[in-house]
N, CA, C and O atoms as CSV, one atom per row, in Angstrom:
chain,resi,resn,atom,element,x,y,z
A,1,MET,N,N,-18.307,-7.951,12.526
A,1,MET,CA,C,-17.453,-6.844,12.899
A,1,MET,C,C,-17.351,-5.909,11.699
A,1,MET,O,O,-17.239,-6.365,10.561
A,2,THR,N,N,-17.389,-4.649,11.942
A,2,THR,CA,C,-17.279,-3.676,10.860
A,2,THR,C,C,-15.896,-3.059,10.860
A,2,THR,O,O,-15.114,-3.252,11.791
A,3,ALA,N,N,-15.607,-2.320,9.813
A,3,ALA,CA,C,-14.317,-1.633,9.741
A,3,ALA,C,C,-14.196,-0.595,10.849
A,3,ALA,O,O,-13.089,-0.191,11.205
A,4,GLU,N,N,-15.327,-0.162,11.394
A,4,GLU,CA,C,-15.307,0.792,12.499
A,4,GLU,C,C,-15.061,0.073,13.824
A,4,GLU,O,O,-14.774,0.717,14.833
A,5,HIS,N,N,-15.171,-1.253,13.831
A,5,HIS,CA,C,-14.953,-2.091,15.001
A,5,HIS,C,C,-15.887,-1.741,16.136
A,5,HIS,O,O,-15.455,-1.370,17.228
A,6,ASP,N,N,-17.196,-1.866,15.860
A,6,ASP,CA,C,-18.206,-1.657,16.879
A,6,ASP,C,C,-18.225,-2.797,17.885
A,6,ASP,O,O,-18.791,-2.665,18.970
A,7,ASP,N,N,-17.609,-3.911,17.527
A,7,ASP,CA,C,-17.571,-5.080,18.392
A,7,ASP,C,C,-16.567,-4.844,19.516
A,7,ASP,O,O,-15.370,-4.739,19.250
A,8,PRO,N,N,-17.026,-4.756,20.773
A,8,PRO,CA,C,-16.098,-4.485,21.869
A,8,PRO,C,C,-15.054,-5.585,22.052
A,8,PRO,O,O,-13.997,-5.329,22.628
A,9,ASP,N,N,-15.323,-6.797,21.578
A,9,ASP,CA,C,-14.349,-7.882,21.694
A,9,ASP,C,C,-13.133,-7.660,20.815
A,9,ASP,O,O,-12.107,-8.308,21.019
A,10,ALA,N,N,-13.217,-6.748,19.827
A,10,ALA,CA,C,-12.086,-6.485,18.934
A,10,ALA,C,C,-11.027,-5.622,19.608
A,10,ALA,O,O,-9.882,-5.581,19.158
A,11,TYR,N,N,-11.400,-4.937,20.678
A,11,TYR,CA,C,-10.458,-4.034,21.337
A,11,TYR,C,C,-9.566,-4.796,22.308
A,11,TYR,O,O,-9.996,-5.756,22.948
A,12,LEU,N,N,-8.327,-4.357,22.405
A,12,LEU,CA,C,-7.378,-4.976,23.319
A,12,LEU,C,C,-7.543,-4.364,24.708
A,12,LEU,O,O,-7.404,-3.152,24.868
A,13,PRO,N,N,-7.835,-5.177,25.701
A,13,PRO,CA,C,-8.003,-4.645,27.051
A,13,PRO,C,C,-6.739,-3.914,27.502
A,13,PRO,O,O,-5.628,-4.409,27.313
A,14,GLY,N,N,-6.914,-2.752,28.092
A,14,GLY,CA,C,-5.792,-1.996,28.620
A,14,GLY,C,C,-5.092,-1.115,27.599
A,14,GLY,O,O,-4.170,-0.380,27.954
A,15,TYR,N,N,-5.505,-1.170,26.353
A,15,TYR,CA,C,-4.897,-0.361,25.301
A,15,TYR,C,C,-5.997,0.446,24.639
A,15,TYR,O,O,-6.653,-0.031,23.713
A,16,SER,N,N,-6.196,1.641,25.100
A,16,SER,CA,C,-7.288,2.486,24.635
A,16,SER,C,C,-7.270,2.651,23.117
A,16,SER,O,O,-6.301,3.156,22.550
A,17,GLY,N,N,-8.350,2.220,22.466
A,17,GLY,CA,C,-8.494,2.384,21.027
A,17,GLY,C,C,-7.792,1.348,20.177
A,17,GLY,O,O,-7.988,1.329,18.961
A,18,ALA,N,N,-6.977,0.480,20.770
A,18,ALA,CA,C,-6.260,-0.537,19.992
A,18,ALA,C,C,-7.199,-1.693,19.654
A,18,ALA,O,O,-8.091,-2.032,20.431
A,19,ILE,N,N,-6.987,-2.282,18.499
A,19,ILE,CA,C,-7.776,-3.444,18.101
A,19,ILE,C,C,-6.842,-4.568,17.678
A,19,ILE,O,O,-5.679,-4.340,17.343
A,20,ALA,N,N,-7.365,-5.770,17.700
A,20,ALA,CA,C,-6.650,-6.934,17.190
A,20,ALA,C,C,-7.663,-7.817,16.477
A,20,ALA,O,O,-8.766,-8.037,16.977
A,21,MET,N,N,-7.285,-8.320,15.314
A,21,MET,CA,C,-8.142,-9.230,14.562
A,21,MET,C,C,-7.341,-10.486,14.270
A,21,MET,O,O,-6.201,-10.410,13.812
A,22,SER,N,N,-7.933,-11.633,14.534
A,22,SER,CA,C,-7.265,-12.891,14.217
A,22,SER,C,C,-7.327,-13.126,12.711
A,22,SER,O,O,-8.099,-12.478,12.004
A,23,ALA,N,N,-6.521,-14.044,12.235
A,23,ALA,CA,C,-6.559,-14.393,10.809
A,23,ALA,C,C,-7.956,-14.852,10.410
A,23,ALA,O,O,-8.419,-14.549,9.310
A,24,GLY,N,N,-8.629,-15.579,11.296
A,24,GLY,CA,C,-9.990,-16.036,11.012
A,24,GLY,C,C,-10.975,-14.890,10.905
A,24,GLY,O,O,-11.850,-14.896,10.039
A,25,GLU,N,N,-10.836,-13.898,11.789
A,25,GLU,CA,C,-11.726,-12.734,11.730
A,25,GLU,C,C,-11.493,-11.946,10.439
A,25,GLU,O,O,-12.441,-11.469,9.815
A,26,ILE,N,N,-10.238,-11.815,10.050
A,26,ILE,CA,C,-9.937,-11.121,8.796
A,26,ILE,C,C,-10.528,-11.892,7.622
A,26,ILE,O,O,-11.116,-11.300,6.717
A,27,ALA,N,N,-10.370,-13.209,7.637
A,27,ALA,CA,C,-10.906,-14.039,6.548
A,27,ALA,C,C,-12.429,-13.931,6.460
A,27,ALA,O,O,-12.997,-14.103,5.381
A,28,ASN,N,N,-13.090,-13.651,7.571
A,28,ASN,CA,C,-14.550,-13.516,7.573
A,28,ASN,C,C,-15.023,-12.108,7.223
A,28,ASN,O,O,-16.226,-11.871,7.109
A,29,THR,N,N,-14.087,-11.170,7.052
A,29,THR,CA,C,-14.442,-9.823,6.637
A,29,THR,C,C,-14.674,-9.840,5.125
A,29,THR,O,O,-13.858,-10.369,4.371
A,30,ARG,N,N,-15.766,-9.271,4.701
A,30,ARG,CA,C,-16.191,-9.370,3.301
A,30,ARG,C,C,-15.332,-8.530,2.360
A,30,ARG,O,O,-15.007,-7.381,2.656
A,31,TRP,N,N,-14.971,-9.124,1.222
A,31,TRP,CA,C,-14.346,-8.364,0.136
A,31,TRP,C,C,-15.442,-7.531,-0.523
A,31,TRP,O,O,-16.564,-8.004,-0.699
A,32,GLN,N,N,-15.115,-6.289,-0.886
A,32,GLN,CA,C,-16.067,-5.398,-1.545
A,32,GLN,C,C,-15.442,-4.865,-2.824
A,32,GLN,O,O,-14.225,-4.701,-2.914
A,33,SER,N,N,-16.298,-4.592,-3.823
A,33,SER,CA,C,-15.762,-4.013,-5.049
A,33,SER,C,C,-15.141,-2.662,-4.723
A,33,SER,O,O,-15.582,-1.965,-3.809
A,34,PHE,N,N,-14.123,-2.309,-5.474
A,34,PHE,CA,C,-13.371,-1.092,-5.211
A,34,PHE,C,C,-13.568,-0.122,-6.361
A,34,PHE,O,O,-13.092,-0.358,-7.471
A,35,ARG,N,N,-14.267,0.964,-6.094
A,35,ARG,CA,C,-14.510,2.027,-7.072
A,35,ARG,C,C,-15.058,1.495,-8.392
A,35,ARG,O,O,-14.806,2.067,-9.452
A,36,GLU,N,N,-15.805,0.406,-8.321
A,36,GLU,CA,C,-16.405,-0.216,-9.506
A,36,GLU,C,C,-15.377,-0.562,-10.575
A,36,GLU,O,O,-15.688,-0.569,-11.766
A,37,GLN,N,N,-14.145,-0.851,-10.143
A,37,GLN,CA,C,-13.095,-1.246,-11.078
A,37,GLN,C,C,-13.120,-2.771,-11.224
A,37,GLN,O,O,-13.034,-3.487,-10.226
A,38,PRO,N,N,-13.237,-3.270,-12.452
A,38,PRO,CA,C,-13.295,-4.713,-12.654
A,38,PRO,C,C,-12.048,-5.426,-12.107
A,38,PRO,O,O,-10.916,-5.026,-12.378
A,39,GLY,N,N,-12.285,-6.484,-11.335
A,39,GLY,CA,C,-11.185,-7.300,-10.835
A,39,GLY,C,C,-10.419,-6.708,-9.669
A,39,GLY,O,O,-9.355,-7.213,-9.310
A,40,VAL,N,N,-10.947,-5.633,-9.063
A,40,VAL,CA,C,-10.269,-4.998,-7.924
A,40,VAL,C,C,-11.235,-4.993,-6.739
A,40,VAL,O,O,-12.366,-4.518,-6.845
A,41,GLN,N,N,-10.765,-5.534,-5.599
A,41,GLN,CA,C,-11.592,-5.606,-4.397
A,41,GLN,C,C,-10.807,-5.118,-3.189
A,41,GLN,O,O,-9.576,-5.151,-3.173
A,42,VAL,N,N,-11.543,-4.663,-2.177
A,42,VAL,CA,C,-10.922,-4.166,-0.949
A,42,VAL,C,C,-11.576,-4.847,0.254
A,42,VAL,O,O,-12.768,-5.156,0.250
A,43,ARG,N,N,-10.770,-5.066,1.265
A,43,ARG,CA,C,-11.242,-5.594,2.545
A,43,ARG,C,C,-10.749,-4.622,3.608
A,43,ARG,O,O,-9.577,-4.650,3.983
A,44,GLU,N,N,-11.644,-3.761,4.096
A,44,GLU,CA,C,-11.255,-2.774,5.106
A,44,GLU,C,C,-11.059,-3.452,6.446
A,44,GLU,O,O,-11.881,-4.258,6.881
A,45,LEU,N,N,-9.943,-3.110,7.099
A,45,LEU,CA,C,-9.641,-3.641,8.420
A,45,LEU,C,C,-9.796,-2.577,9.498
A,45,LEU,O,O,-10.097,-2.895,10.649
A,46,TRP,N,N,-9.592,-1.322,9.131
A,46,TRP,CA,C,-9.671,-0.213,10.093
A,46,TRP,C,C,-9.990,1.058,9.334
A,46,TRP,O,O,-9.544,1.244,8.202
A,47,ARG,N,N,-10.766,1.935,9.963
A,47,ARG,CA,C,-11.090,3.228,9.363
A,47,ARG,C,C,-11.266,4.244,10.483
A,47,ARG,O,O,-11.819,3.941,11.540
A,48,SER,N,N,-10.786,5.449,10.227
A,48,SER,CA,C,-11.005,6.570,11.125
A,48,SER,C,C,-11.353,7.781,10.270
A,48,SER,O,O,-11.444,7.677,9.047
A,49,ALA,N,N,-11.544,8.907,10.901
A,49,ALA,CA,C,-11.830,10.131,10.155
A,49,ALA,C,C,-10.639,10.550,9.296
A,49,ALA,O,O,-10.806,11.275,8.316
A,50,ASP,N,N,-9.444,10.098,9.658
A,50,ASP,CA,C,-8.226,10.526,8.966
A,50,ASP,C,C,-7.570,9.458,8.101
A,50,ASP,O,O,-6.578,9.744,7.431
A,51,GLY,N,N,-8.092,8.246,8.095
A,51,GLY,CA,C,-7.410,7.233,7.311
A,51,GLY,C,C,-8.159,5.922,7.234
A,51,GLY,O,O,-9.227,5.747,7.820
A,52,VAL,N,N,-7.558,5.005,6.489
A,52,VAL,CA,C,-8.119,3.668,6.319
A,52,VAL,C,C,-6.967,2.693,6.101
A,52,VAL,O,O,-5.944,3.049,5.515
A,53,ALA,N,N,-7.138,1.467,6.575
A,53,ALA,CA,C,-6.163,0.398,6.354
A,53,ALA,C,C,-6.924,-0.846,5.933
A,53,ALA,O,O,-8.049,-1.081,6.375
A,54,GLY,N,N,-6.304,-1.634,5.082
A,54,GLY,CA,C,-6.977,-2.849,4.649
A,54,GLY,C,C,-6.165,-3.617,3.634
A,54,GLY,O,O,-4.966,-3.397,3.462
A,55,LEU,N,N,-6.852,-4.524,2.968
A,55,LEU,CA,C,-6.247,-5.344,1.926
A,55,LEU,C,C,-6.852,-4.959,0.588
A,55,LEU,O,O,-8.057,-4.735,0.481
A,56,LEU,N,N,-6.018,-4.887,-0.419
A,56,LEU,CA,C,-6.438,-4.614,-1.788
A,56,LEU,C,C,-6.072,-5.825,-2.611
A,56,LEU,O,O,-4.914,-6.242,-2.622
A,57,ARG,N,N,-7.047,-6.399,-3.303
A,57,ARG,CA,C,-6.814,-7.589,-4.120
A,57,ARG,C,C,-7.121,-7.263,-5.577
A,57,ARG,O,O,-8.196,-6.762,-5.906
A,58,LEU,N,N,-6.151,-7.560,-6.446
A,58,LEU,CA,C,-6.327,-7.359,-7.881
A,58,LEU,C,C,-6.234,-8.709,-8.570
A,58,LEU,O,O,-5.281,-9.457,-8.348
A,59,GLU,N,N,-7.205,-9.025,-9.398
A,59,GLU,CA,C,-7.190,-10.263,-10.169
A,59,GLU,C,C,-6.168,-10.145,-11.295
A,59,GLU,O,O,-5.779,-9.038,-11.669
A,60,PRO,N,N,-5.732,-11.285,-11.838
A,60,PRO,CA,C,-4.780,-11.230,-12.953
A,60,PRO,C,C,-5.271,-10.301,-14.058
A,60,PRO,O,O,-6.415,-10.397,-14.501
A,61,GLY,N,N,-4.394,-9.404,-14.494
A,61,GLY,CA,C,-4.720,-8.486,-15.567
A,61,GLY,C,C,-5.485,-7.241,-15.139
A,61,GLY,O,O,-5.657,-6.325,-15.943
A,62,ALA,N,N,-5.953,-7.185,-13.883
A,62,ALA,CA,C,-6.691,-6.008,-13.410
A,62,ALA,C,C,-5.721,-4.839,-13.242
A,62,ALA,O,O,-4.503,-5.012,-13.255
A,63,GLN,N,N,-6.286,-3.663,-13.086
A,63,GLN,CA,C,-5.447,-2.485,-12.856
A,63,GLN,C,C,-6.204,-1.457,-12.039
A,63,GLN,O,O,-7.434,-1.440,-12.021
A,64,GLU,N,N,-5.463,-0.612,-11.375
A,64,GLU,CA,C,-6.016,0.573,-10.736
A,64,GLU,C,C,-5.431,1.745,-11.504
A,64,GLU,O,O,-4.235,2.018,-11.398
A,65,PRO,N,N,-6.255,2.441,-12.274
A,65,PRO,CA,C,-5.746,3.522,-13.128
A,65,PRO,C,C,-5.047,4.608,-12.327
A,65,PRO,O,O,-5.227,4.732,-11.116
A,66,GLU,N,N,-4.248,5.387,-13.036
A,66,GLU,CA,C,-3.528,6.470,-12.373
A,66,GLU,C,C,-4.505,7.386,-11.632
A,66,GLU,O,O,-5.550,7.775,-12.154
A,67,HIS,N,N,-4.126,7.709,-10.412
A,67,HIS,CA,C,-4.923,8.586,-9.566
A,67,HIS,C,C,-3.991,9.291,-8.583
A,67,HIS,O,O,-2.824,8.924,-8.454
A,68,THR,N,N,-4.501,10.285,-7.904
A,68,THR,CA,C,-3.704,11.073,-6.964
A,68,THR,C,C,-4.467,11.228,-5.664
A,68,THR,O,O,-5.651,11.564,-5.670
A,69,HIS,N,N,-3.798,10.986,-4.554
A,69,HIS,CA,C,-4.345,11.281,-3.231
A,69,HIS,C,C,-3.814,12.664,-2.857
A,69,HIS,O,O,-2.660,12.806,-2.454
A,70,HIS,N,N,-4.645,13.655,-2.991
A,70,HIS,CA,C,-4.192,15.031,-2.782
A,70,HIS,C,C,-3.961,15.381,-1.318
A,70,HIS,O,O,-3.203,16.301,-1.009
A,71,PHE,N,N,-4.613,14.652,-0.416
A,71,PHE,CA,C,-4.578,15.066,0.984
A,71,PHE,C,C,-3.910,14.055,1.914
A,71,PHE,O,O,-3.885,14.261,3.128
A,72,GLY,N,N,-3.374,12.979,1.369
A,72,GLY,CA,C,-2.805,11.998,2.284
A,72,GLY,C,C,-1.758,11.104,1.665
A,72,GLY,O,O,-1.651,10.980,0.445
A,73,HIS,N,N,-0.992,10.488,2.538
A,73,HIS,CA,C,0.042,9.532,2.148
A,73,HIS,C,C,-0.597,8.167,1.905
A,73,HIS,O,O,-1.595,7.817,2.534
A,74,HIS,N,N,-0.013,7.409,0.991
A,74,HIS,CA,C,-0.505,6.078,0.666
A,74,HIS,C,C,0.657,5.105,0.794
A,74,HIS,O,O,1.657,5.223,0.087
A,75,HIS,N,N,0.518,4.141,1.702
A,75,HIS,CA,C,1.526,3.105,1.918
A,75,HIS,C,C,0.952,1.781,1.428
A,75,HIS,O,O,-0.226,1.493,1.640
A,76,GLN,N,N,1.792,0.972,0.767
A,76,GLN,CA,C,1.366,-0.346,0.291
A,76,GLN,C,C,2.481,-1.351,0.563
A,76,GLN,O,O,3.667,-1.035,0.466
A,77,TRP,N,N,2.068,-2.563,0.903
A,77,TRP,CA,C,3.010,-3.655,1.099
A,77,TRP,C,C,2.441,-4.865,0.370
A,77,TRP,O,O,1.341,-5.318,0.684
A,78,ILE,N,N,3.181,-5.387,-0.594
A,78,ILE,CA,C,2.689,-6.529,-1.373
A,78,ILE,C,C,2.834,-7.802,-0.547
A,78,ILE,O,O,3.927,-8.155,-0.103
A,79,ILE,N,N,1.708,-8.480,-0.352
A,79,ILE,CA,C,1.685,-9.719,0.419
A,79,ILE,C,C,1.950,-10.917,-0.481
A,79,ILE,O,O,2.769,-11.779,-0.162
A,80,ASP,N,N,1.247,-10.960,-1.610
A,80,ASP,CA,C,1.502,-12.040,-2.570
A,80,ASP,C,C,1.174,-11.578,-3.973
A,80,ASP,O,O,0.441,-10.610,-4.171
A,81,GLY,N,N,1.725,-12.283,-4.942
A,81,GLY,CA,C,1.532,-11.941,-6.339
A,81,GLY,C,C,2.490,-10.850,-6.797
A,81,GLY,O,O,3.406,-10.452,-6.077
A,82,THR,N,N,2.251,-10.379,-8.018
A,82,THR,CA,C,3.119,-9.356,-8.609
A,82,THR,C,C,2.273,-8.299,-9.319
A,82,THR,O,O,1.154,-8.557,-9.761
A,83,ALA,N,N,2.846,-7.112,-9.411
A,83,ALA,CA,C,2.207,-6.008,-10.134
A,83,ALA,C,C,3.263,-4.944,-10.378
A,83,ALA,O,O,4.316,-4.930,-9.740
A,84,THR,N,N,2.964,-4.065,-11.303
A,84,THR,CA,C,3.795,-2.893,-11.517
A,84,THR,C,C,3.119,-1.736,-10.805
A,84,THR,O,O,1.954,-1.433,-11.061
A,85,VAL,N,N,3.858,-1.090,-9.908
A,85,VAL,CA,C,3.323,0.016,-9.119
A,85,VAL,C,C,4.208,1.229,-9.369
A,85,VAL,O,O,5.414,1.191,-9.127
A,86,GLY,N,N,3.602,2.293,-9.849
A,86,GLY,CA,C,4.390,3.479,-10.148
A,86,GLY,C,C,5.463,3.222,-11.182
A,86,GLY,O,O,6.517,3.858,-11.162
A,87,GLY,N,N,5.200,2.284,-12.097
A,87,GLY,CA,C,6.147,1.971,-13.162
A,87,GLY,C,C,7.236,0.981,-12.788
A,87,GLY,O,O,8.106,0.693,-13.609
A,88,VAL,N,N,7.210,0.445,-11.551
A,88,VAL,CA,C,8.250,-0.488,-11.088
A,88,VAL,C,C,7.634,-1.860,-10.846
A,88,VAL,O,O,6.685,-1.968,-10.070
A,89,PRO,N,N,8.152,-2.930,-11.498
A,89,PRO,CA,C,7.653,-4.287,-11.239
A,89,PRO,C,C,8.045,-4.725,-9.824
A,89,PRO,O,O,9.210,-4.637,-9.435
A,90,LEU,N,N,7.050,-5.198,-9.060
A,90,LEU,CA,C,7.283,-5.565,-7.668
A,90,LEU,C,C,6.590,-6.872,-7.318
A,90,LEU,O,O,5.632,-7.277,-7.977
A,91,GLY,N,N,7.087,-7.530,-6.268
A,91,GLY,CA,C,6.514,-8.789,-5.812
A,91,GLY,C,C,6.407,-8.834,-4.302
A,91,GLY,O,O,6.543,-7.810,-3.633
A,92,PRO,N,N,6.161,-10.031,-3.759
A,92,PRO,CA,C,5.931,-10.194,-2.329
A,92,PRO,C,C,7.029,-9.564,-1.473
A,92,PRO,O,O,8.221,-9.715,-1.743
A,93,GLY,N,N,6.587,-8.851,-0.428
A,93,GLY,CA,C,7.511,-8.205,0.491
A,93,GLY,C,C,7.875,-6.787,0.117
A,93,GLY,O,O,8.482,-6.082,0.923
A,94,ALA,N,N,7.526,-6.341,-1.082
A,94,ALA,CA,C,7.869,-4.981,-1.522
A,94,ALA,C,C,7.007,-3.960,-0.781
A,94,ALA,O,O,5.840,-4.210,-0.476
A,95,TYR,N,N,7.604,-2.818,-0.502
A,95,TYR,CA,C,6.929,-1.705,0.168
A,95,TYR,C,C,6.929,-0.502,-0.763
A,95,TYR,O,O,7.912,-0.228,-1.451
A,96,ILE,N,N,5.807,0.210,-0.768
A,96,ILE,CA,C,5.650,1.383,-1.623
A,96,ILE,C,C,5.076,2.508,-0.774
A,96,ILE,O,O,4.183,2.277,0.041
A,97,HIS,N,N,5.582,3.724,-0.957
A,97,HIS,CA,C,5.003,4.905,-0.306
A,97,HIS,C,C,4.841,6.004,-1.349
A,97,HIS,O,O,5.798,6.373,-2.030
A,98,PHE,N,N,3.624,6.520,-1.466
A,98,PHE,CA,C,3.360,7.669,-2.323
A,98,PHE,C,C,2.946,8.830,-1.442
A,98,PHE,O,O,1.913,8.761,-0.775
A,99,PRO,N,N,3.740,9.905,-1.429
A,99,PRO,CA,C,3.339,11.092,-0.664
A,99,PRO,C,C,2.103,11.732,-1.282
A,99,PRO,O,O,1.789,11.509,-2.451
A,100,ALA,N,N,1.418,12.520,-0.485
A,100,ALA,CA,C,0.243,13.235,-0.975
A,100,ALA,C,C,0.601,14.028,-2.225
A,100,ALA,O,O,1.655,14.660,-2.293
A,101,GLY,N,N,-0.293,13.986,-3.216
A,101,GLY,CA,C,-0.117,14.779,-4.426
A,101,GLY,C,C,0.636,14.100,-5.547
A,101,GLY,O,O,0.764,14.683,-6.624
A,102,LEU,N,N,1.144,12.883,-5.346
A,102,LEU,CA,C,1.931,12.193,-6.368
A,102,LEU,C,C,1.060,11.179,-7.119
A,102,LEU,O,O,0.569,10.231,-6.505
A,103,PRO,N,N,0.857,11.355,-8.431
A,103,PRO,CA,C,0.044,10.404,-9.198
A,103,PRO,C,C,0.709,9.024,-9.226
A,103,PRO,O,O,1.934,8.914,-9.285
A,104,HIS,N,N,-0.116,7.979,-9.182
A,104,HIS,CA,C,0.401,6.614,-9.245
A,104,HIS,C,C,-0.686,5.673,-9.764
A,104,HIS,O,O,-1.874,5.993,-9.744
A,105,ALA,N,N,-0.245,4.509,-10.227
A,105,ALA,CA,C,-1.155,3.499,-10.765
A,105,ALA,C,C,-0.626,2.117,-10.411
A,105,ALA,O,O,0.549,1.952,-10.086
A,106,ILE,N,N,-1.519,1.120,-10.480
A,106,ILE,CA,C,-1.144,-0.284,-10.339
A,106,ILE,C,C,-1.593,-0.977,-11.617
A,106,ILE,O,O,-2.771,-0.935,-11.971
A,107,ASP,N,N,-0.648,-1.618,-12.310
A,107,ASP,CA,C,-1.007,-2.336,-13.524
A,107,ASP,C,C,-0.097,-3.537,-13.716
A,107,ASP,O,O,0.699,-3.862,-12.835
A,108,HIS,N,N,-0.208,-4.185,-14.840
A,108,HIS,CA,C,0.572,-5.381,-15.160
A,108,HIS,C,C,0.527,-6.395,-14.021
A,108,HIS,O,O,1.553,-6.949,-13.626
A,109,VAL,N,N,-0.682,-6.629,-13.498
A,109,VAL,CA,C,-0.852,-7.613,-12.433
A,109,VAL,C,C,-0.566,-8.996,-13.007
A,109,VAL,O,O,-1.072,-9.357,-14.070
A,110,GLY,N,N,0.249,-9.762,-12.293
A,110,GLY,CA,C,0.707,-11.067,-12.766
A,110,GLY,C,C,-0.391,-12.113,-12.830
A,110,GLY,O,O,-1.521,-11.863,-12.412
A,111,PRO,N,N,-0.057,-13.295,-13.358
A,111,PRO,CA,C,-1.037,-14.358,-13.569
A,111,PRO,C,C,-1.631,-14.908,-12.277
A,111,PRO,O,O,-2.687,-15.540,-12.304
A,112,GLU,N,N,-0.970,-14.677,-11.156
A,112,GLU,CA,C,-1.492,-15.144,-9.869
A,112,GLU,C,C,-2.282,-14.053,-9.136
A,112,GLU,O,O,-2.764,-14.272,-8.024
A,113,GLY,N,N,-2.411,-12.880,-9.762
A,113,GLY,CA,C,-3.069,-11.758,-9.111
A,113,GLY,C,C,-2.102,-11.072,-8.155
A,113,GLY,O,O,-0.904,-11.353,-8.175
A,114,CYS,N,N,-2.609,-10.183,-7.328
A,114,CYS,CA,C,-1.768,-9.452,-6.384
A,114,CYS,C,C,-2.623,-9.005,-5.198
A,114,CYS,O,O,-3.713,-8.460,-5.377
A,115,THR,N,N,-2.120,-9.240,-3.996
A,115,THR,CA,C,-2.785,-8.780,-2.772
A,115,THR,C,C,-1.825,-7.879,-2.018
A,115,THR,O,O,-0.658,-8.218,-1.825
A,116,MET,N,N,-2.327,-6.726,-1.595
A,116,MET,CA,C,-1.515,-5.736,-0.877
A,116,MET,C,C,-2.203,-5.333,0.414
A,116,MET,O,O,-3.430,-5.259,0.484
A,117,TYR,N,N,-1.403,-5.074,1.429
A,117,TYR,CA,C,-1.874,-4.386,2.621
A,117,TYR,C,C,-1.649,-2.908,2.349
A,117,TYR,O,O,-0.595,-2.535,1.835
A,118,PHE,N,N,-2.610,-2.060,2.681
A,118,PHE,CA,C,-2.439,-0.636,2.429
A,118,PHE,C,C,-2.873,0.188,3.631
A,118,PHE,O,O,-3.707,-0.230,4.433
A,119,VAL,N,N,-2.285,1.364,3.728
A,119,VAL,CA,C,-2.687,2.375,4.701
A,119,VAL,C,C,-2.752,3.703,3.952
A,119,VAL,O,O,-1.808,4.097,3.267
A,120,TYR,N,N,-3.869,4.370,4.096
A,120,TYR,CA,C,-4.020,5.729,3.572
A,120,TYR,C,C,-4.217,6.629,4.776
A,120,TYR,O,O,-5.157,6.435,5.547
A,121,GLN,N,N,-3.351,7.602,4.946
A,121,GLN,CA,C,-3.426,8.484,6.117
A,121,GLN,C,C,-3.381,9.929,5.664
A,121,GLN,O,O,-2.443,10.344,4.983
A,122,ARG,N,N,-4.387,10.690,6.039
A,122,ARG,CA,C,-4.390,12.133,5.728
A,122,ARG,C,C,-3.185,12.781,6.391
A,122,ARG,O,O,-2.837,12.475,7.531
A,123,ARG,N,N,-2.562,13.681,5.649
A,123,ARG,CA,C,-1.440,14.409,6.254
A,123,ARG,C,C,-1.980,15.436,7.232
A,123,ARG,O,O,-3.080,15.961,7.063
A,124,THR,N,N,-1.190,15.710,8.252
A,124,THR,CA,C,-1.644,16.650,9.275
A,124,THR,C,C,-0.764,17.880,9.261
A,124,THR,O,O,-0.977,18.801,10.050
C-alpha cells in the first residue's frame, strides 16, 4: 500500500475517499529517511495535493533544525518519548500546532527517542 492508497481494500465502503489502516498495515509501511537528516525518519500514512499525514520518528539526540512552513499549518501529537518543540519540553500526549509562517524546531530528543503523529495541511 502506498501513501496515495492505490489499494482499493484501504478504502472504507460507503465513505467516499475515506481510508482505514490497521495497526499491522501501519507497521508494514516503510520508514524513510526525512530530508537526509541523521536519525530522523518518516512513515507517510496519507498524502493529497494539499497535505500529508504520518509518523515522524527521531532517534535519541536527533533534531529537526528550525524551519518554516510558509504555506500551511503543521500539527503534531507526541505518541511516545520526549523532545523540545518550539522551545518547550514535551512528552507523550502533547499536542503542538504551528500556523503557517512560524519558524519551529525539534531538538533535545530524550534517551528513548520520540515518535509523533503529524499533519501538514496547506492553508486555503
